[in-house]
N, C-alpha and C positions, 0 to 999 in steps of 0.2 A: 398921262403920266404912267409909266410902267414901273411896278415895284416887284422885284424878284427876290425870294429868300436866298441867303448865302449858302444854304445846304439843301440838297434835294435827293430823294430816294429814287434812283432810276437805273436802267439796265447797263451793266458793264459787259462788253464783248469779250474781255480777257478772262474775267471771273465766271462768265456765262450765267450770271444771276443779277438780281437787283441788289445794289449796294448804296451806301450813303456817299453822295458825291459833293465835292466842294465846288461852288460856282464863282467864277470871276469873269470880268469883262475882258475881251480880247483887245489887245493894243498892238498896233502896227509897229514893228521894229524899224531901226534906221536902215536906209538903203545901202546895199553893198556896192563898193566901187568896182568890184571884180565881176559884177553881173554882166551878161552878154549885151543886154540892151544899153546899159550905161557905157560900156566900152565902145559900142557902135556909135552912140550919140556923141561921145567925146571926140571920137575920130572924125566924125562928120563936121563938128563944130570948129576943128582946127583950121588955122590959116585965114585967108581973106574970104569975104563973101557974106559976112553977117550971119544972122539967125537962119539956120537951114531947115528947121522943122517948125511947124505952127505951134504957137503957145495958146492954149485954151483960155479964153478970157470970160466967156459967158457960161456960168455954171447953171446946169439944168435942174439939179436936185437941191433941195434945201436940207435934207436929212440923209443920214447913212443908215444902212441896215445894221442892226445890232447883232453882234456875235458873242455868244456865251461860251466860255471855255470851262468844261466840266472835268474834274479830276477825281478818280476813284480813290477813296480813302484807304482801301485795302491793298491794291496793287499799283497805285499811282498811274494808271492808264488815263490818258487825256483824250478828250473828244471836243470838237467844236460844233456848236448848235446855233445856226442863225435864226433870228426871230424877226418880227416886223419892224418897219421903220418907225422911229419915235424921236421926238425932240427932247423929252424929259425922261431920264432913266435913273432908277434908284435901286441899289443893291442892298437888301437886308434892312429896308426901312420899316417904319411902323405900319401895321395893317389897319385898314379903314374899318371902323366899327359902325354897324348900321343902328340908327336910332340912339346914338350917344349924345349926351349934352356937351356943348362946346365949353371948354374950361379956359378961363383967362388968367 
């Protein structure tokens, strides 16, 4: 389980110094219908002949690499920072305390 704080003090290339950054998780946007690969695929699929390109059925990986999107609070400069693969990810959750009693 990876737990990352919602804010972090790190280097901003635009301000040229360390500033407070807002951390969010990167989310893939919807695919564009005008992208070259999409147009090429649609053109190849037209007409008779069935499926022209192979469809991947066996997935090799069980997780995706996590990408953090950090934004400078001063100048709104954005940067993406990839981290390790993980199944469980938490943004701004409670920190684990060492030697604490479990409360019910």
